[in-house]
C-alpha positions in Angstrom: 97.1 124.4 -6.1 96.4 121.8 -3.4 99.3 119.8 -2.0 99.6 116.4 -3.8 102.1 113.7 -2.9 100.5 110.4 -4.2 98.8 108.9 -7.2 96.2 106.2 -6.7 95.4 103.9 -9.6 92.0 102.5 -10.3 90.0 100.5 -12.9 86.4 101.1 -14.0 85.5 97.5 -13.0 83.9 97.0 -16.5 84.3 93.9 -18.7 87.3 93.5 -20.9 86.8 95.2 -24.3 83.9 97.4 -23.3 84.4 101.1 -24.1 83.6 103.6 -21.3 83.5 107.3 -21.8 84.4 110.1 -19.3 80.8 111.2 -19.5 79.6 107.7 -18.6 81.8 107.6 -15.5 80.6 111.0 -14.6 77.0 109.8 -14.7 77.8 106.8 -12.5 79.4 109.0 -9.9 76.6 111.5 -9.9 74.2 108.7 -9.3 76.2 108.0 -6.1 75.7 111.5 -4.9 79.2 112.8 -5.9 79.9 116.0 -7.7 80.5 114.1 -10.9 83.5 112.0 -11.9 85.8 111.3 -9.0 88.9 110.5 -11.0 91.2 113.1 -12.4 92.6 111.2 -15.4 91.1 108.4 -17.5 93.0 106.0 -19.7 90.3 104.8 -22.2 90.2 101.5 -24.0 92.2 102.8 -27.0 95.0 104.2 -24.7 93.8 107.8 -25.1 94.6 109.9 -22.0 91.6 111.9 -21.0 90.8 114.6 -18.4 88.2 113.9 -15.7 87.9 116.1 -12.6 90.2 119.1 -12.6 93.6 118.3 -11.0 93.2 121.3 -8.8 90.0 119.8 -7.2 90.0 117.2 -4.5 89.0 113.9 -6.0 86.3 111.4 -4.9 88.0 108.1 -5.7 89.5 106.6 -2.5 87.8 107.0 0.9 90.0 108.8 3.4 92.7 109.5 0.8 91.4 112.2 -1.6 92.8 115.4 -0.2 96.4 114.9 -1.3 96.1 112.4 -4.2 95.4 112.2 -7.9 93.1 109.4 -9.0 94.0 107.8 -12.3 91.7 105.1 -13.8 92.0 102.8 -16.8 88.9 101.4 -18.5 88.5 97.7 -17.8 89.5 95.6 -14.8 87.0 92.7 -15.2 87.0 89.5 -17.4 84.4 89.2 -20.1 82.0 87.7 -17.6 81.8 91.1 -15.8 82.5 89.6 -12.4 86.1 88.2 -12.3 88.9 90.7 -11.6 91.4 90.7 -14.4 94.2 93.0 -15.5 92.7 93.9 -18.9 95.1 96.6 -19.9 96.0 96.5 -23.6 99.6 97.3 -24.7 98.3 100.8 -25.6 96.8 101.3 -22.2 100.0 100.1 -20.5 102.1 102.6 -22.4 99.6 105.4 -21.8 99.3 104.7 -18.1 103.0 104.7 -17.6 103.4 108.0 -19.5 100.6 109.5 -17.5 102.1 108.5 -14.2 105.5 109.9 -15.1 104.1 113.2 -16.3 102.1 113.6 -13.1 105.2 112.6 -11.0 107.4 115.2 -12.6 104.8 117.9 -12.7 103.9 117.7 -9.0 107.0 116.0 -7.6 104.8 113.0 -6.5 106.6 110.6 -4.2 104.3 107.5 -4.1 102.2 105.3 -6.4 99.5 103.1 -4.9 96.6 100.9 -6.0 93.1 101.4 -4.7 93.3 97.9 -3.3 96.0 99.1 -0.9 93.4 101.3 0.9 90.2 99.3 0.4 89.1 95.7 0.5 88.6 95.3 -3.2 90.5 94.0 -6.2 90.7 97.4 -8.0 92.8 98.0 -10.1 93.1 94.3 -10.7 96.9 94.4 -10.6 99.7 95.3 -8.1 100.3 99.0 -9.0 103.0 99.6 -6.4 105.0 96.5 -7.5 104.7 97.5 -11.2 105.5 101.2 -11.0 107.6 101.7 -7.8 110.7 101.8 -9.9 109.4 105.0 -11.5 109.2 106.6 -8.1 112.6 105.4 -6.8 113.7 107.4 -3.8 110.6 109.4 -3.7 108.8 107.1 -1.3 111.4 107.4 1.5 109.8 108.6 4.7 106.6 108.9 2.7 103.6 110.1 4.8 100.2 110.1 3.0 97.9 113.1 3.3 94.9 111.7 5.0 91.4 113.3 4.7 90.4 115.2 7.8 86.9 114.0 8.7 84.4 115.4 11.2 81.5 113.4 12.5 79.2 112.9 15.5 81.1 112.8 18.8 84.0 115.0 17.7 84.7 118.1 19.7 87.1 121.1 19.5 87.8 124.1 17.4 87.1 122.3 14.1 83.7 121.1 15.3 82.9 124.6 16.5 83.9 126.1 13.2 81.7 123.7 11.3 78.8 124.5 13.6 79.3 128.2 13.0 79.4 127.7 9.2 76.1 125.8 9.3 74.5 128.6 11.3 75.8 131.2 8.8 74.6 129.1 5.8 71.1 129.1 7.3 71.1 132.8 8.1 72.3 133.7 4.6 69.2 131.9 3.3 67.0 133.7 5.8 66.2 130.3 7.3 67.5 130.4 10.9 68.5 126.9 12.1 65.8 125.2 14.2 68.4 123.3 16.0 71.5 125.5 16.4 72.0 129.0 17.7 75.0 131.4 17.7 73.8 132.5 21.2 74.4 129.0 22.6 78.0 128.1 21.4 79.0 124.5 21.7 82.1 122.8 20.3 80.6 119.3 20.2 79.5 117.7 16.9 76.3 116.3 18.4 73.0 115.1 17.0 71.9 118.7 16.1 75.0 119.4 14.1 74.7 116.0 12.4 71.1 116.8 11.4 72.0 120.2 10.0 75.0 118.6 8.1 72.6 116.2 6.5 70.2 119.0 5.6 73.1 120.9 4.0 74.4 117.9 2.1 70.9 117.2 0.7 70.5 120.8 -0.3 73.8 120.7 -2.2 72.9 117.3 -3.7 76.0 115.5 -2.5 76.3 112.3 -0.4 74.2 112.8 2.7 76.0 110.8 5.4 76.3 113.5 8.1 80.1 113.3 7.9 82.2 116.4 7.0 84.9 115.5 4.5 86.6 117.3 1.6 83.5 117.4 -0.6 81.2 118.8 2.1 83.8 121.4 3.1 84.2 122.5 -0.5 80.5 122.8 -0.9 80.2 124.9 2.2 82.9 127.3 0.8 80.9 127.6 -2.4 77.6 128.0 -0.6 78.9 130.8 1.7 80.1 132.6 -1.3 76.7 132.3 -3.1 78.0 129.9 -5.7 76.2 126.8 -7.1 77.3 123.3 -6.3 80.7 122.1 -7.7 80.4 120.2 -11.0 83.4 118.0 -11.9 82.8 118.3 -15.6 81.5 121.9 -15.7 83.9 122.9 -18.4 84.3 119.5 -20.0 84.4 119.7 -23.8 82.6 116.6 -25.2 
């Protein structure tokens, strides 16, 4: 199991009273180029607590803060006009969300609760999650240090850049498609234009976000690719 020390709370940013299914969220996120639903747990409009992405898998819900977190989302977050941020949680959703947070806290000894708006310039989850739930994590936030996603991008150098370059070459060779840009005979520890171009080619091949940046999703896809496995699917074993 991956190391986890934080829960990040989200909303679906949908109008008050509108039902949203796990499958619908999964479709939204696939349209963005993700490997399906980025949240691990969903609190639907009735207060039901539903599974999204497996807890063992790194999420895709908060840029830069996916590696060591669990993403929990409640359905709602906007007023009926579909534009104005609003805490639309029903009493059932409030009870379900609190229960979900406590269960995850105890299961993984999680030390911190945060709202998505603490890491991004947006209203999500349309309420102050830290202020509301900090008391459930009393004492666990002391000396808290978030697990930040390790990103590789153009201009980086060193052993991690070299390792990624080598993996791209191996990926090409395993497909009997030698890289037109990279060569194992010409080692280079710089993440330059050639590595970025090959990273983009890899991301497009695996049908994930093609941004040329190596983050958790791209690394996971490379592990799967080098083992001859198909792209990760967040809801592969989801029972509808």
